[in-house]
Z-matrix of the N, CA and C atoms (Angstrom, degrees):
N
C 1 1.471
C 2 1.514 1 110.61
N 3 1.341 2 116.15 1 -43.08
C 4 1.446 3 119.97 2 -179.12
C 5 1.545 4 110.38 3 -63.62
N 6 1.330 5 117.52 4 -38.25
C 7 1.459 6 121.93 5 177.60
C 8 1.537 7 110.12 6 -62.68
N 9 1.331 8 117.19 7 -41.50
C 10 1.457 9 121.17 8 179.28
C 11 1.520 10 111.52 9 -63.06
N 12 1.318 11 117.43 10 -40.75
C 13 1.458 12 122.35 11 179.12
C 14 1.538 13 111.84 12 -63.59
N 15 1.340 14 115.73 13 -44.86
C 16 1.461 15 120.18 14 -179.85
C 17 1.522 16 110.72 15 -66.02
N 18 1.343 17 116.36 16 -40.23
C 19 1.467 18 120.78 17 178.89
C 20 1.527 19 110.09 18 -64.79
N 21 1.329 20 117.86 19 -40.97
C 22 1.435 21 121.88 20 179.20
C 23 1.511 22 111.00 21 -64.50
N 24 1.303 23 116.88 22 -41.78
C 25 1.495 24 120.25 23 179.10
C 26 1.508 25 110.96 24 -64.23
N 27 1.315 26 117.16 25 -39.15
C 28 1.475 27 120.26 26 179.50
C 29 1.505 28 110.98 27 -67.79
N 30 1.329 29 116.67 28 -33.78
C 31 1.459 30 121.70 29 -178.25
C 32 1.547 31 110.69 30 -71.27
N 33 1.317 32 117.67 31 -41.80
C 34 1.458 33 121.77 32 -173.90
C 35 1.527 34 114.37 33 -94.01
N 36 1.302 35 119.91 34 -7.35
C 37 1.445 36 121.81 35 178.89
C 38 1.544 37 111.88 36 -61.89
N 39 1.326 38 120.19 37 -43.08
C 40 1.487 39 118.43 38 177.71
C 41 1.521 40 111.52 39 -60.88
N 42 1.330 41 119.65 40 -35.27
C 43 1.455 42 121.66 41 178.93
C 44 1.529 43 109.69 42 -64.94
N 45 1.297 44 118.77 43 -41.19
C 46 1.453 45 122.15 44 179.33
C 47 1.518 46 109.98 45 -65.87
N 48 1.296 47 118.28 46 -40.16
C 49 1.459 48 121.19 47 178.40
C 50 1.545 49 110.48 48 -65.13
N 51 1.327 50 115.96 49 -37.40
C 52 1.452 51 121.03 50 -179.19
C 53 1.543 52 109.46 51 -66.74
N 54 1.297 53 117.14 52 -35.71
C 55 1.491 54 120.42 53 -177.03
C 56 1.503 55 112.57 54 -78.77
N 57 1.328 56 119.20 55 -10.46
C 58 1.468 57 120.97 56 -176.00
C 59 1.516 58 113.45 57 -66.30
N 60 1.317 59 118.44 58 -33.86
C 61 1.453 60 122.48 59 -179.93
C 62 1.524 61 110.24 60 -118.90
N 63 1.329 62 115.43 61 149.53
C 64 1.463 63 120.04 62 178.88
C 65 1.551 64 109.05 63 -131.37
N 66 1.303 65 114.86 64 174.20
C 67 1.467 66 119.37 65 -178.28
C 68 1.554 67 110.96 66 -58.57
N 69 1.283 68 117.13 67 -31.80
C 70 1.471 69 119.81 68 -179.68
C 71 1.528 70 112.24 69 -70.39
N 72 1.317 71 118.46 70 -12.84
C 73 1.453 72 123.65 71 176.48
C 74 1.537 73 112.79 72 -84.22
N 75 1.321 74 116.55 73 -2.45
C 76 1.446 75 121.55 74 177.22
C 77 1.508 76 110.16 75 -119.25
N 78 1.311 77 117.17 76 157.06
C 79 1.454 78 120.55 77 174.09
C 80 1.525 79 109.27 78 -138.26
N 81 1.322 80 115.00 79 156.67
C 82 1.441 81 121.51 80 174.42
C 83 1.533 82 105.16 81 -110.60
N 84 1.324 83 115.71 82 122.05
C 85 1.457 84 120.85 83 -178.18
C 86 1.545 85 109.12 84 -117.30
N 87 1.293 86 115.26 85 153.56
C 88 1.454 87 123.99 86 176.20
C 89 1.532 88 113.01 87 53.64
N 90 1.346 89 117.15 88 39.50
C 91 1.458 90 120.03 89 179.49
C 92 1.505 91 109.27 90 -70.45
N 93 1.332 92 116.47 91 126.66
C 94 1.465 93 123.12 92 -179.37
C 95 1.506 94 110.80 93 -133.00
N 96 1.295 95 116.83 94 139.15
C 97 1.442 96 121.09 95 179.64
C 98 1.553 97 108.05 96 -125.12
N 99 1.289 98 115.89 97 143.08
C 100 1.452 99 120.14 98 178.92
C 101 1.518 100 109.87 99 -171.01
N 102 1.338 101 114.58 100 -176.93
C 103 1.452 102 120.86 101 179.78
C 104 1.521 103 108.89 102 -126.67
N 105 1.312 104 114.24 103 154.63
C 106 1.463 105 122.31 104 176.69
C 107 1.524 106 107.13 105 -132.97
N 108 1.328 107 116.16 106 141.39
C 109 1.453 108 120.48 107 178.55
C 110 1.513 109 111.26 108 92.87
N 111 1.300 110 115.21 109 -171.10
C 112 1.451 111 120.38 110 179.08
C 113 1.516 112 109.74 111 -150.34
N 114 1.329 113 114.79 112 160.06
C 115 1.454 114 120.95 113 178.27
C 116 1.521 115 112.54 114 58.45
N 117 1.304 116 116.62 115 -133.64
C 118 1.458 117 122.86 116 -179.82
C 119 1.513 118 113.88 117 -71.03
N 120 1.320 119 116.97 118 -15.95
C 121 1.457 120 121.83 119 -179.83
C 122 1.532 121 112.75 120 -92.84
N 123 1.339 122 117.32 121 5.31
C 124 1.452 123 120.59 122 -177.95
C 125 1.522 124 109.89 123 -73.03
N 126 1.352 125 115.95 124 133.68
C 127 1.448 126 120.14 125 174.56
C 128 1.514 127 110.87 126 -138.56
N 129 1.317 128 116.15 127 163.81
C 130 1.457 129 121.81 128 -174.52
C 131 1.513 130 112.82 129 -91.67
N 132 1.305 131 113.23 130 152.12
C 133 1.482 132 121.38 131 167.17
C 134 1.537 133 105.61 132 -119.46
N 135 1.304 134 115.63 133 119.76
C 136 1.475 135 121.97 134 178.02
C 137 1.515 136 106.25 135 -128.90
N 138 1.314 137 115.76 136 82.84
C 139 1.471 138 119.01 137 -170.03
C 140 1.544 139 110.30 138 -119.31
N 141 1.315 140 112.45 139 156.22
C 142 1.464 141 120.86 140 178.34
C 143 1.493 142 109.56 141 -170.66
N 144 1.301 143 114.07 142 -167.16
C 145 1.472 144 121.49 143 -178.65
C 146 1.552 145 107.13 144 -128.83
N 147 1.313 146 116.16 145 125.12
C 148 1.441 147 122.42 146 176.85
C 149 1.526 148 107.94 147 -95.34
N 150 1.331 149 117.05 148 122.96
C 151 1.470 150 122.88 149 -174.88
C 152 1.542 151 110.04 150 -116.64
N 153 1.346 152 115.18 151 131.07
C 154 1.441 153 121.66 152 176.43
C 155 1.515 154 110.62 153 -91.70
N 156 1.331 155 116.60 154 115.55
C 157 1.463 156 122.67 155 176.58
C 158 1.528 157 110.73 156 -104.01
N 159 1.300 158 117.18 157 6.03
C 160 1.486 159 122.31 158 179.86
C 161 1.528 160 109.00 159 -76.42
N 162 1.319 161 115.33 160 158.21
C 163 1.464 162 121.36 161 179.49
C 164 1.510 163 113.32 162 -76.24
N 165 1.342 164 117.45 163 -11.20
C 166 1.464 165 121.30 164 -178.61
C 167 1.528 166 110.37 165 -128.46
N 168 1.319 167 117.29 166 159.44
C 169 1.473 168 119.78 167 176.72
C 170 1.541 169 108.88 168 -64.89
N 171 1.319 170 115.44 169 138.51
C 172 1.469 171 121.84 170 179.38
C 173 1.520 172 108.61 171 -160.28
N 174 1.318 173 115.80 172 173.92
C 175 1.457 174 122.70 173 177.93
C 176 1.530 175 107.62 174 -128.27
N 177 1.326 176 115.55 175 155.10
C 178 1.460 177 120.89 176 -179.64
C 179 1.523 178 109.73 177 -134.61
N 180 1.323 179 114.07 178 146.89
C 181 1.465 180 121.53 179 176.81
C 182 1.535 181 108.39 180 -97.69
N 183 1.326 182 116.44 181 133.96
C 184 1.461 183 123.08 182 179.44
C 185 1.512 184 109.40 183 -109.52
N 186 1.321 185 114.55 184 135.97
C 187 1.467 186 121.10 185 174.23
C 188 1.534 187 108.54 186 -113.74
N 189 1.314 188 116.96 187 134.96
C 190 1.446 189 121.61 188 174.20
C 191 1.533 190 107.91 189 -116.15
N 192 1.321 191 115.02 190 136.94
C 193 1.470 192 122.49 191 176.23
C 194 1.522 193 108.57 192 -116.31
N 195 1.301 194 116.58 193 132.68
C 196 1.452 195 123.51 194 172.05
C 197 1.547 196 107.15 195 -105.32
N 198 1.348 197 114.87 196 126.47
C 199 1.464 198 119.31 197 -173.36
C 200 1.521 199 112.16 198 -122.11
N 201 1.315 200 114.57 199 154.54
C 202 1.454 201 120.61 200 175.57
C 203 1.540 202 109.36 201 -78.82
N 204 1.300 203 116.65 202 175.07
C 205 1.481 204 120.34 203 178.44
C 206 1.513 205 111.53 204 -61.62
N 207 1.331 206 119.87 205 -26.77
C 208 1.465 207 122.50 206 178.89
C 209 1.528 208 112.81 207 -85.72
N 210 1.339 209 115.84 208 -3.70
C 211 1.477 210 119.75 209 179.60
C 212 1.509 211 115.50 210 96.43
N 213 1.332 212 117.01 211 -1.11
C 214 1.472 213 119.36 212 178.67
C 215 1.533 214 109.71 213 -71.15
N 216 1.304 215 115.78 214 135.21
C 217 1.471 216 121.16 215 179.44
C 218 1.523 217 108.58 216 -75.41
N 219 1.331 218 116.95 217 120.48
C 220 1.445 219 122.47 218 179.58
C 221 1.502 220 111.90 219 -96.40
N 222 1.309 221 118.08 220 -28.61
C 223 1.463 222 121.64 221 -179.26
C 224 1.514 223 109.18 222 -156.59
N 225 1.308 224 115.79 223 143.48
C 226 1.474 225 123.12 224 176.38
C 227 1.501 226 108.15 225 -136.48
N 228 1.319 227 116.33 226 133.07
C 229 1.475 228 121.26 227 176.55
C 230 1.526 229 108.24 228 -138.58
N 231 1.324 230 116.29 229 150.49
C 232 1.452 231 122.22 230 179.91
C 233 1.547 232 108.86 231 -126.00
N 234 1.301 233 114.70 232 150.77
C 235 1.467 234 120.72 233 176.14
C 236 1.502 235 112.68 234 -158.04
N 237 1.315 236 115.34 235 160.62
C 238 1.466 237 122.32 236 177.70
C 239 1.520 238 107.01 237 -105.21
N 240 1.330 239 117.79 238 97.04
C 241 1.479 240 119.11 239 -176.06
C 242 1.529 241 115.58 240 -54.15
N 243 1.331 242 116.76 241 -33.28
C 244 1.465 243 119.11 242 179.06
C 245 1.521 244 112.69 243 -89.61
N 246 1.342 245 116.97 244 5.54
C 247 1.455 246 118.22 245 -175.32
C 248 1.512 247 110.36 246 63.07
N 249 1.319 248 117.51 247 -137.09
C 250 1.453 249 121.98 248 178.53
C 251 1.521 250 111.09 249 -99.07
N 252 1.312 251 115.68 250 29.91
C 253 1.467 252 122.62 251 177.99
C 254 1.502 253 109.65 252 -113.42
N 255 1.331 254 117.30 253 131.34
C 256 1.452 255 120.41 254 176.09
C 257 1.504 256 110.53 255 -71.92
N 258 1.308 257 116.88 256 147.48
C 259 1.453 258 123.80 257 177.80
C 260 1.524 259 105.84 258 -97.02
N 261 1.333 260 116.99 259 127.79
C 262 1.441 261 120.69 260 -178.36
C 263 1.548 262 111.13 261 -67.75
N 264 1.321 263 117.55 262 155.69
C 265 1.437 264 120.29 263 177.95
C 266 1.545 265 111.44 264 -55.12
N 267 1.333 266 116.73 265 133.77
C 268 1.447 267 121.87 266 178.64
C 269 1.518 268 113.70 267 79.49
N 270 1.314 269 118.30 268 -4.99
C 271 1.472 270 121.49 269 -179.02
C 272 1.515 271 109.70 270 -96.04
N 273 1.337 272 115.54 271 167.92
C 274 1.448 273 120.51 272 -179.72
C 275 1.528 274 110.06 273 -138.21
N 276 1.309 275 114.87 274 165.75
C 277 1.457 276 121.76 275 174.51
C 278 1.517 277 108.29 276 -138.87
N 279 1.334 278 116.72 277 135.34
C 280 1.461 279 120.59 278 178.53
C 281 1.513 280 109.59 279 -80.01
N 282 1.363 281 114.92 280 149.15
C 283 1.479 282 119.03 281 176.29
C 284 1.498 283 109.65 282 -141.54
N 285 1.324 284 115.11 283 157.46
C 286 1.478 285 123.42 284 171.24
C 287 1.543 286 106.04 285 -146.46
N 288 1.326 287 113.88 286 103.81
C 289 1.469 288 119.24 287 -179.51
C 290 1.539 289 112.98 288 -93.95
N 291 1.310 290 116.12 289 7.78
C 292 1.472 291 120.92 290 -178.41
C 293 1.517 292 112.90 291 -60.94
N 294 1.311 293 117.50 292 -32.66
C 295 1.471 294 120.89 293 -178.42
C 296 1.531 295 111.41 294 -65.53
N 297 1.355 296 116.97 295 -19.21
C 298 1.449 297 120.58 296 -179.77
C 299 1.523 298 114.12 297 -85.41
N 300 1.335 299 117.07 298 -14.77
C 301 1.463 300 122.16 299 -174.70
C 302 1.560 301 108.59 300 -109.02
N 303 1.295 302 115.36 301 125.99
C 304 1.446 303 119.20 302 177.39
C 305 1.536 304 109.14 303 -80.15
N 306 1.313 305 116.58 304 125.34
C 307 1.456 306 121.53 305 -177.94
C 308 1.488 307 112.42 306 -62.41
N 309 1.363 308 115.17 307 138.06
C 310 1.458 309 122.26 308 172.38
C 311 1.524 310 108.01 309 -129.97
N 312 1.323 311 118.90 310 136.97
C 313 1.453 312 121.62 311 -177.43
C 314 1.536 313 114.30 312 -55.53
N 315 1.343 314 117.53 313 -27.25
C 316 1.472 315 121.58 314 -177.94
C 317 1.523 316 113.03 315 -75.77
N 318 1.318 317 118.53 316 -9.93
C 319 1.461 318 122.39 317 -178.23
C 320 1.537 319 109.10 318 -67.79
N 321 1.331 320 115.51 319 123.27
C 322 1.466 321 120.48 320 -177.98
C 323 1.524 322 113.52 321 -120.03
N 324 1.354 323 116.17 322 -38.43
C 325 1.465 324 119.67 323 -178.64
C 326 1.524 325 109.73 324 -130.90
N 327 1.335 326 114.31 325 158.91
C 328 1.474 327 119.93 326 -176.03
C 329 1.521 328 108.16 327 -139.42
N 330 1.320 329 114.48 328 143.70
C 331 1.478 330 119.38 329 -179.74
C 332 1.537 331 108.09 330 -135.34
N 333 1.328 332 115.64 331 151.00
C 334 1.447 333 122.58 332 178.26
C 335 1.517 334 108.39 333 -128.70
N 336 1.336 335 116.87 334 140.18
C 337 1.474 336 121.62 335 178.66
C 338 1.509 337 109.88 336 -146.61
N 339 1.314 338 115.78 337 157.32
C 340 1.466 339 121.26 338 176.35
C 341 1.515 340 107.14 339 -94.13
N 342 1.351 341 115.90 340 126.87
C 343 1.452 342 120.42 341 -173.78
C 344 1.529 343 115.63 342 -111.83
N 345 1.336 344 116.47 343 -19.66
C 346 1.457 345 118.01 344 -176.59
C 347 1.533 346 108.08 345 -156.47
N 348 1.326 347 116.37 346 152.53
C 349 1.463 348 121.94 347 178.03
C 350 1.496 349 107.93 348 -135.55
N 351 1.315 350 117.40 349 140.53
C 352 1.482 351 120.65 350 177.55
C 353 1.529 352 108.50 351 -157.11
N 354 1.317 353 113.73 352 164.62
C 355 1.454 354 119.94 353 172.34
C 356 1.507 355 107.75 354 -112.94
N 357 1.293 356 114.97 355 139.96
C 358 1.508 357 120.43 356 -177.75
C 359 1.485 358 110.21 357 -97.73
């Protein structure tokens, strides 16, 4: 019985750690969008700072949307700015997801959001 209890605790501990932080415990600060280059060499810059406001180390996934002037989403990409490294409480990591999005002349506005949180 004791073995079963220890095994169960080891199995469910990662789930408990995952539930400790949520998307609302992170923020995106200083998000800036722009372009660099010209013609066929033009590419996007979609950079910002991901900040952990959770009480424990965790990581968050960021999604960026590129939209047309009418608000239609033209491209969406997601990334983990901290990679497979947890961000300590109160700390931040810089990101630029622009290299993942192929520039289109119709792109007018850009948005960033936190879509997932996990501990590594």
